[in-house]
Each structure stands twice: as C-alpha cells, then as structure tokens.
N, C-alpha and C positions, 0 to 999 in steps of 0.2 A: 290327276294326269292330264297333260296338257299336249295336244296336236298342234304342230305348225308347218305349214308350207310356206317357205321364204324364197322370195324371188325365183320362182319357177319360171324356167324359159323352156319351150318346147318347139321345135320344127320337125315338120316331114318334108324332106327334100329342100326346096325353095320356099315352101310355105310355112310362115310362122303362125303357130297355133296357141300359144301363151306366151304373154309378154309380162314377165316381174310379177307374177300371181303369188300374193301373199295372203294368208288368213290364218286363224287360230280356232280352234275347237276345243272345249274343255269338258273333262270327264264329269258326268251326272247332270249333263245338259245337252240340249239337242241343238244341232247346228245346221242351217238351210243353206245349200249351195243352189244358186238359182241363176237362170240364164235363158235365153232363147236357145232353140236348137243351133248347134254349131257355135256357141258361144265358148266352149271350151270346159265344160262341166266334165265330160267323160274321160276325155284327156287328164284332166286334173286328177279324177279318181284312178284311173289306171295308174297314174305316176306314183300317187298316194299308196297303192297298192303293190307296188313294184313289178307291173306287168312289163312295163318298160320304162328306162330312164329318163331324166330329163335331160336336156342339154347343159343345163346349170340349175343352181340352186339347191335347197336341201328341204327335205322332210325331217322333222325333229319330234322328239318325245320328251318333254320337260328340258328343252333346250339342247339335247344330246340328238345325234344322228340316229333314228328309228332302227333297232335290230329286229329284224323280221322274225327271227328265230324266237324272241321272248314275247314280242307284241302280237298277239292274235288278231286277225281281221276277218270279220264274217260280212259277206257280200250280196246283197238281193238285187239282181240285174235287172233292169227293165225289159229285156230281151229275156224271157225263160231258157235255161239251158240244162234241163235235166231230159233223161233217156224216156221216150214216151212207152216203149214196149216191155221195159223193166220193171221187175217187184219193187214195190216202193221202199219196204225196210232194207233190201239189199243195196239199193243205191244210195239211201241215207247214210246207212252204216260206212259204205265205200267211201263218201264224201268226208265223213266225221275222220276217218283213218287215214284220209290224205292229210288232213288238218292236224294230225299227230296223236289222235286219241287210239288207245288200244281197243280192240275187238269188244271187250266186254263192256267197258266204259261207253263205247260207243252206242251200243244196242242199249244200254240204260238211258243214255241222255236221247237217243232218238225215241224211245218208247215215251219218256217223259213230255217230249214237245207233241208226240202223236196225242197223246191224251190231252195236252194243255189246250191245242188247236182243235180239239173235238174230230180227230181224225184216225182214231185207233182201229174202226172198222176197216179201214182201206189199208191196213198195215201189208197185207199179202196180196193185194192187188196190183196191176200193171197201172202206171200213171195215166195212160191214154184211157182208162175207165172212169176217170175222173172228170168233172165240171171244170171250168176254167178256173174259177175262184178258189175250188178245193186244190188244184195242180199249183195255183201261187202260194197256199199255205202250206203245201210241201216242199216248195222252193223256199220258203222262209225258213225251212227247218235246216236247211243245208248251210243258212248264214248263222244259225244260233247255237246249232248242238254242240259244238265245239268251245262254247262260252268264250267267245272273242272279247277283248279288250274295246276294239272299235267294231262299230255296227253301221255297215253304210247301207242305207235303203233307197233305191232307185225307183221312182214311181211306185212305192209299196201298197198303194191303194187302188191301183189301176183294176177295173174287173171285179172289184169285191161288192157284194151286196151290203147293205146297211149293217145286218146283223154281223157278219164276218168283218167288216170295217171296224166294229165295236169292239170286236175280240183282239184285232191288230192293235188298235188304240191302247188297249189295256197291256198288252205284251210290250208294247214301245214304252209305255209308263214304267213297267216293271224294269227294263233295261235302264232307263235313266235312272231310276231310285237306286240301282244297282251299281251306279258311279261309272256305267259306260259311257264313251264318247259315240253318240248317235248322231250322224251325219244323213240328211234327207237331201235327195235331189228329187225335185218334183216341179210340176206346172200346177199343180193344185194348191192354190195359194192358201185356201182355208186350213188344210191340214200344217201346212209350213206354219201359219200363224198361230194354230192352236199349241203346237209342240216347242216350236224353236225360240231359244233366248236370243239366239245372234244369226245372222244372215251374211252371206257375200253374193251380190249380184254380178256375174260376170259378163262383160260386153265385148266382142271382138278379140277374145283371150286377153282380156286386162279386169281387173277389178274396179267395178265401177262405183260399187258402194259397199261397205262393209262395218260392221259394228252390230252393238247391242240393239234388238228390234224396238225396245221400249223408247231407247234413247233416240233411234231414228225419227220414230213417229213425234217424240216431244220437240225435237229440233226443227220440224217442219215449220215454216212460217204460218203463223196463227192470224192469217189475214183472209180467211174466209168463214162464213157462218152457215150453219144449217138450220133451217126452219122449218116446223112442222105446223100446219094450218089446215083447216077445212075452206078458208077462203083464199087461196093463191093469189088469184088473179088482179086483186088491187095492188098488192105488193109487187106482183111483176111489172105492173104498168107504173108504179112510182119508181120504181129502181131501174127499170129500163135494162139496158145491156149488161148490167153488173149482176144480175138475176138471172139464173138459170134453173131449170127442173131437172131433179134427179129421177132415177128409175123408179124409186119407191115412194115417189108422191110429193117428197120435200122439195124445198128450195134451197139453192146454193146461191149465196150472195158473195161476191168478191168484193172486198174492201180496197180503199186506197192504199192503207196501210195497218198494220197491226194494230196500232194505237186508236184506231177508230172503232175498235168492237164494242167498247163499254158504251160509247154514247148512240151507236147505231142499234145495239140491244136495247137500250133504254128507249129509244124510237120506235123500235118495232114492237114492244109490250106495251108502251103507252097508246098507240095509234092503230093497232090490228089485233085482231081476235087471234093470238097466239097459242097454239097447244106447248109449243118445245123451241128454244133456240139455243143453240150451243156452238161452240168453236168447232169448226171442222177437223177431224183427224183422219188422215187418209189411211185407208185399208193397205195391205200388203200389196194387195192388186195394183192399187193406185202407184203405189212405190215402184212395183216392178215394170209397169208400162213407162214409166217416166226415164228409167235408169236401163233397161235392158236394150234398148236399141231399136235398129231397124228390122222390120219383118222379110223373111225372104231367106233366110240361111238355112241350110242344112248340115244334120251332123254327120 
C-alpha cells in the first residue's frame, strides 16, 4: 500500500497554509512528517484524515483516490482527547465502535490492547485516576483497536518514561512489521531517526525536503571531518578557523572541497595523536535545523 498526498493546496480565508504539498509513504515502513510549529503538519494530517478538504490536490492510495470507507486510519493526537470522568473500557469500546467495529469485536480488541500495554488493571477505572503516561497509553489504544491500515502518531513519546517508551517502540515495530503505513509527526528527532525510512520536512506550507533518509544523508556534501583526539588544541591552532569544537569534545574540520578529505585525513594521522577520524554525517537534527526555516511560528 502506498499513500500519496499530491499537490495539496489549502487556505483559510486569505491565509495560504499549504502550497503544493506532495509526499509518499509506504506500507511496512515508517514516514516522518517534520517541521516547525506552524509549518503545515497538522493541516496536512487533517486533510489526509478527511477532517476537512483541501482546496485542491489529491489524497491517493495506490494511485487512486482514497476510499475512507475501506481504508482505516488510526490517530494519536498530540493534544489528548479522551473523557477524564468516564470508565476506560466504556470509552475505548465506544471509539472502536465509531470506527466500524461491532461491540463484541471491540471489547475483544480493547482487552487485547489493555493487556499488551500492561493496562488491564485500569480497565474499569476512570481515566483521570491514571498518570499522564498511562493516559497516553489509553489514548494510543483508540488509534490501534480497530486495526487501521494507516497509523498516525503525533508526538507519541511525549510524557512517557523510559520503560513505557520502550513498550511503545515495540508496538510501533509490530505495526510496521504488519505492513501498516506508520506516519510520525514529532520534534523528537532521535525517534524519527530510529524508525523512519523516509521523511518530509515542511517549511511555511511547502515541502523543503522529501526522500529516503539514508539517501539524504549520503548525498550531503562530504566536505567535513570529525576528529577525536585527547590533544585537540594543537590541531585547532594549526587548522585555524576551519576547525571547531563539537559538544561531545570532538573536532569538526571544514574542508575547502570534498576532494581534499583523503589528503587531510593522511595529514592528521601522520602528524597528530588521533583516536578517530571520519567523514561527518549529519544527524536528522542537523538536517532539520537547515531545512525547517526560521523560529517564531505558531500552530
């Protein structure tokens, strides 16, 4: 299954929010939709979910307009939206039934997920008696209980302790293994980098970068070296302004061109006490900072 947003345009009044947004996400893989607050992520997701229509453009499944009666979507929103005073099992079954499940199947599925997420003991309790992290796990069940084809996770790890984060990681890996399209929207780049094969970075309602994350990193200019040494001062003195210190204590040397890397590596190894030298590969955080645009926007 391939999900495609194609040339999506959206305006609210005179304000243009999305301009020609296009990207693809495949089943059995995770896709990261990134951008600063106000870049257009939430609007793109809402159009994908048919909350409201685009002014123009298409949402496609395998090249054809999506049929929302046949394609199930599960959504974990950043702003949680369950009923704090209601009994957990009642509202989970209610939401599963809204997604088309009959009552018997809904109860069976909800009980499975309560056990899977180690939440069975809270089955008959009110939501507001749970911790924030456990409330989030209950919200996750609303996204998964009806066995959707597309799973959209907006800041899924926010507020989770390391144990629950590991549990959620396992669940996400299961969804990917089962062939689901898993779409992440998050500012926690370490999780996006861990799970996502492909990404799209939105900037001011346009796609600033889109593609396979491995290819994006590989195509980055290979004109910087990372050097690890116990004696950085001499190298910094000799290389001058082309050498800078990184937060982890390593050095970053900017080359005049990528063709210089072999010669500079040899020079470093022959003339200094070097523990490691390698070509700099940007993290997703580095890429995001470069492409995501200016600070100061709001959703």
